N, C-alpha and C positions, 0 to 999 in steps of 0.2 A: 610510614608513618613520616609526615615532614615535621623536620626540627627547626623552629625559629629560635633567631637570637634576642634574648631579652633585651627590653627597651630600646627596640629599635623598629621604626615603623615599617609593613610590609602590606601589599595589595594580594588577597585571599580570593580565590575565584567561587564563582556561585552559577551553577548550570539550572535552568527554569525548563520542566517538560508539563505538559497538563496530563489527564487522567489517560490519556489514552496513548500517550509518548511522544506528543508532537512537541517539539521545541516552541518554547515561548518567546516571542519577541516583543519590544516595545513595552515592558513594563516598567511605569514610572514610579519615581520616589515613593510618592504617599501611598502605593500601593503595597509597599512591602514592609514586612514586620520582622524584625531581628533580636533575638535574644543571645546573650553570651554567658560562659561560664567559665571560670578562671581556678586550675588546680582542683577539680570537684566542686565549686562552690555552688551556690544557687543560682538558676539562670536569672538573668538581669536584662533588663530593657535596653537596647543600644539605639543612640541616635546616629540615623544616616546623613545628616546634612552635609553635603559637599562632599559625602564619601562613597555614593553612589554610581557607577558608571557601567552602561551596557558597551559590550564588545561586539554584538553580534551572533546570530544563529543560536540563541537562547542561553549565550554565555554573557555573566557578568562580572564585576569585582566589587569588592569592598575595600576603601583603604584604611587597614587599622592604623592608627598613630602607635608611639613608642610607648604612650602611656597606655594605651589599651592591653599592651602586652607587657606587663610590667611585673609579672607574677611566673617564677618560674612553676613548672608542671603542665599539666593537659589544658589546652585551651580549645574549647567547643564553641561553636556557633552555630544557631539554626535560622534560616530563613523561610518564611510561610507569605504565599503569594496566594490569593482567591485563586481557584481553579487548576491550581497546579499543585504537583506532589512537594511535600516539604522537602528543602534542601539541607542536608547537615555535612558541617566539617569539624575534623578533629585533627588537631596539631598539637605538637610539643615545643612549649617555649622553655629554651634552657640557657643559663648563663654561663655558656662553655668557654670564654675566653679566659674568666675566673676561674673556674675550674683546671683549665690547662696550666694556667699560672700556678695555682697552687699544687699540682702536681708536680711541676718543673721545681718548683722550691722544696717540696718533700723530697723530692729524688736528691737534689744538689746537696741536702742534708745527710740523708740515710747512706747514701751510696758510698762516701769515703768510708764511713764507720763499716760498712759491710766488708769493702774490698779490704779493710785491715783486718777485720775477723778473718777472712778467708787466709789471708798470708799469714796470719799467726797459726793456724790449721796445718798449712803447707811446712812452715818452718819446725812444726813438731814432728810431722812425719818423715821430713828429711835426716831430723836429728835420731828419730829412730834407726832409719834406714842407714844413716852413718855408723851407728852401733853395732850393727852386725858384723862378724868374723868374716874376713878374705876367703878362707875356707870352711868345710864343714867342723866344727868344733867336735862335735859327737859322733865321728865316724864308727866308732866302736859300737854306739848303741844301735846304730843303723844296721850295720852287721849282725848283732845279736837279734833284733826284730825279724829279720830276715831268716836268720836259723831258726826261730821259733814257729815263724810261719811253716818251713818246711816239715817242723816236727809234727806240727798239727795235720798237716798232709799227708805225710807217713804214717802216723799213728804211734802209739808209745814205741812199737818195733820198727827198728830203721829198716828192716829187711822186708817189711811187710810188701812194698813196691816191687822188689826182687821176686817175692812167694809169686803174686799175681801174674807177673812176667812167664814165670815157670810154667803156671797153669795152662795159660795162653799155648804155650809151645806144647803141652802134652796133647792139649785139643787138636792142635795142628796136626801131629803126628797121628792122632786117630784118624783124622781125615785122609792123610796121606794113604793109610791102609784100604781105603775103600776101593773095589774093582772099577775100572774107568767106564764100565757099562753095565746094567742091571744084571744081576747074577740071575735073576728068576723071568727073564723077560719070556721065555718059552711057557712058562706057567700063565703069564697074561695072555698071551695068543690063545691058549687053549680055553681059558675063560670066556674071550669073545667069541669063538667059535662055538662053545655051548651055548652061549646066549642068543647066538643067530640062529642057532637049531631050535631053541626054545619058542623063538619067534615066528619060524619057517612051519615047523610041525616036521611030520614023519617025510612028508612030499615036498621039495623045494620049489614046486610049481604050483602049490595050492594059492599062495599071495597073488600070483599072477591071475589065476583064473578067478579069484575073489575079485581084483581089480578089473577084468573083463566085464563080469557081471553088473559090478557098480557101473560101469560105463555105459552098459546098455539099459540099465534101469534109469540113468540121467538123460538117455536119447529119447526112450519112449515118453518119459516125463515132460520135455521139452515139447515133443511132438501133440501132445494132448492138451498141454497149454495153450497151444496156438489155437487149436479145433476150438476148445471153449471160448477162445477169445472172439473167435468168428461168429461163433453161435450167438454171443451177446452182443456182437455189432449189428448183427441182423435184427434181432429183438427191439434193439434201439430204435434202427431205421423204421420199424412197424410201429412203433410208440410215435414218433413224430409223423407219421403217415396220419393217424388216428386223431391226433391232436390237431393238426392242420383241417381234417374234415368238419370236426366237432365246432371249429370257429367260423369255417365258412358257412354252416349252417344254422347259426345263430338267430338268424332271422329270416324264418321261412316266407315272408310276405313279397320279399324281394325276389323278382322271375330270375332276373340274371343271376343272381346269387344260386337259386336253385338249379338252372341250367349248369353251371358250373360245377354245383355239386355233383349232379349226374355224371359229368365228364370225371371228375375227381374219382368218383367212385369207381368207374371203369378202371383208373389208374391202381387204385389201392388193390381190386382184385387181379391185376396182373403183377403186382408187387407180392399180394400175398400168395400166389402161385408160386412163383420163383423162390421166395422164402422157405415154402413148404418143401420144396425138392431141395435146397442148401440144407435145411436143419435136418432131414432124414439123411441126406447124406452125410452130414456131422457127426449125427449120432450112430450111424454104422461105423463110422471111422473109430468113435470114441470106442463102440464096443469092441471092435476088433483090437484095438490097441491094449483095452484091458485083459482080452485073453491071452496076448502076446506076453505083457507084463507078467500075469498071472503064472504062465509057463516058466519066465526067468526066475520065479521067485518059489520055485516047489520046494527048494530046499528049507525044512521045518527049522533048522538051528539059526536062520536068519530072522532071528526076531524082528528086527528094526525093519527090515525087509518086507515081512508080512504087515505090519501096522502101516505101512506107508500104501500097500497095496491097497489094504482097507480103506484108508483115508481117500486114498482116487477113487475107489468104486463108488463112496459116497458120494464124493462130490459130482462125478459125473450124472449120478441119479437124480440128484437134487438139480443139476443144471437140465436134464430131459424132462423132469416134472415142471420146471419154471417156464421151459418153451413150449410146452404141451399147454400150460394152463394162458398164456399169452395165446397160443393159437386159438384156444377155446373161446377168449373173450372177444377175441378180432372176428371172428367168425359170427357170434352173436350180435355184433356191431353192424358188420356188414348185413345180416339178414335183416335186421331193422332199417338200417338204410334203403335196401332194395324195396322192403314192404312201404317203406314211407314216400319214395320217390315215384314208385311205378303204380302204386296201389290208388284206391280212390280217396279224393278230400271233399270235405264238406263243411260249410258254414252257415250255421242255424241257431238262431237264439241266442246271438252274440257269442258263438263258439265256433273254433276250428275242429274238427275231428279228421284224424288219418285213420283208414281201415286196412286191414291184412289185404291178402292176395284176394280172399273171396268177397271181398266188396262188402261185407256184410258185419263181419266182426270189427269191433271200435279196436284200435291199435293204441291211440294216444288222443287225448282232448285238450285244448286250450281255450281258456277265456280270452277274448279280445276286448282290447280298448283302445279309445281314439286318444290325441295327443293331449285332451284336456283328462285323462284317467276315467273317462265314461265308458261303461259296455257299450259295444257297437256292431254291426254287421257289415258297416261300410267302410271304406278305408281305413281299417286299424292299423295304429303304429307300434301297438305293443301285445305281446302275447305273455300268459302266464299258465303254467300248468294248472289244471282242474284238480 
């Protein structure tokens, strides 16, 4: 907030920009409208004659005379030009020289009186200080207060503290009579030995034997886990091959794709043969490992070990069943592909028919359509299962 001196002429700035933010230059006096307000008064029209000047780059000034700034308080002026944002200015007019003079006059009047009041208070305090005795006049009262405080600490009997000290000495004497080492250390050693005997049982090697059995079970479990992982990986490979074949055979009308499918069929047969050997070997290993683990778990008292064996057996059976199902499905798909690719094909009555190996029994029939979706026997671009 800019403070203006009351009754003093002042040039105030005006910045004009258009609605797009561009600085407005060359604004003439006749195109400008200005209203002012003094100390919250109603906005009043202001005459700009000989008071409007352009500085350049959208900046102008209004030369307000001393009479325009004759009222103490807020002074506002609004500048309006067609096509430009309205500019508003807010200043504060103050008769600060008169105010300062008044403050100085008031200070000159009140300060001496204030100083005199302070001196009076200081003199009063000094008089009280001078009245104090040179030495404590009631030293005996201080000693009596100390004696009373000691009495409150000691209690009604002045020997209370002494009695407490004696009790402490008696406790220390009792402590001094204790032996330097625990008198029953041998009993503690016997209890520890008994506890160790309860843990180990009649035979001290039982725990070692049990540990060996646990290690054996852990080794077998890790081996079986690796075999199952191998079988699952082989199954994943077969699934990927079948997916690739189906994608390549989606358009039977493309001869090159059919030839590629035949080559891929041979590749798949080789992969299936390899997987069959690997899977059979994996199943044999799993069965052998199961027999070994079962032999290690013949002790009927190891309930947890028996449960682990049953769970492992169920897992292996489930894995074998899953792999068998996958192989059966793969064989069916291979049989179908072999009949489809090596058997008889016939296009008749806007239909394509695949025949089994005998060349008579239909294997699959498709309706044929041209690019406009009309049934056709010639140059079909789409097939739909009948």
